[in-house]
C-alpha positions in Angstrom: 108.1 142.5 152.0 111.3 141.6 149.5 111.8 142.8 146.5 110.4 139.4 144.8 106.6 140.3 146.4 106.9 143.8 144.8 107.9 142.4 141.6 104.7 139.8 141.5 102.1 142.4 143.1 103.3 144.6 140.0 102.6 141.7 137.4 99.6 141.4 139.0 98.3 144.5 138.5 99.4 144.6 135.1 97.5 141.9 134.4 94.6 142.6 135.8 94.2 145.8 133.3 94.1 142.7 130.4 96.0 142.2 127.5 97.3 145.6 125.4 95.3 145.7 122.1 97.9 145.1 118.7 98.6 148.5 117.0 99.0 148.3 113.1 99.7 150.9 110.7 98.4 148.7 107.9 94.9 150.9 107.4 96.8 154.6 107.5 99.0 152.8 105.1 96.3 152.0 102.6 94.1 155.6 103.0 98.0 157.4 102.6 97.9 155.7 99.2 96.3 158.9 97.1 99.3 159.0 94.3 97.9 157.1 91.2 99.6 156.5 87.9 96.9 157.2 85.3 98.2 154.5 82.8 98.4 151.6 84.7 96.6 152.4 87.8 99.2 152.0 90.4 98.9 153.2 94.0 101.8 155.3 95.6 102.1 157.0 99.0 101.9 160.7 99.2 105.0 161.2 100.7 106.6 159.7 97.6 109.3 161.8 95.9 108.9 162.8 92.4 112.1 161.5 91.2 110.7 157.9 92.0 107.3 158.7 90.0 109.7 160.1 87.1 111.7 156.9 87.5 108.3 155.2 87.0 106.9 156.5 84.3 109.9 156.3 82.3 110.8 152.8 83.1 107.4 151.2 83.0 105.4 152.9 80.7 108.3 155.1 78.3 106.3 158.1 78.9 107.0 161.5 80.8 105.6 162.4 84.2 103.2 164.5 83.1 101.5 161.6 80.9 101.0 159.6 84.2 101.1 161.9 87.4 99.6 165.1 88.0 101.5 168.3 88.0 100.8 168.6 92.1 101.7 164.7 92.3 105.2 164.0 94.0 107.1 165.5 96.7 109.9 167.9 95.8 113.2 168.0 97.2 114.9 171.0 97.1 
């Protein structure tokens, strides 16, 4: 039995297991959208930096961070 036959056997065994199922992160990304702007209701992921949320509040609404988000929202980078 040559190497070509071994490779073919390996492909046949892999085909018997069936096709691999596609894995998507869409559901997990949607569930991670836990930070919401109080003014426009735009959602952000819970890992969003506080700086980005502050920029959203000032640029889009000309408001302060506290006017648009809860105090505990956003990840504070040290």
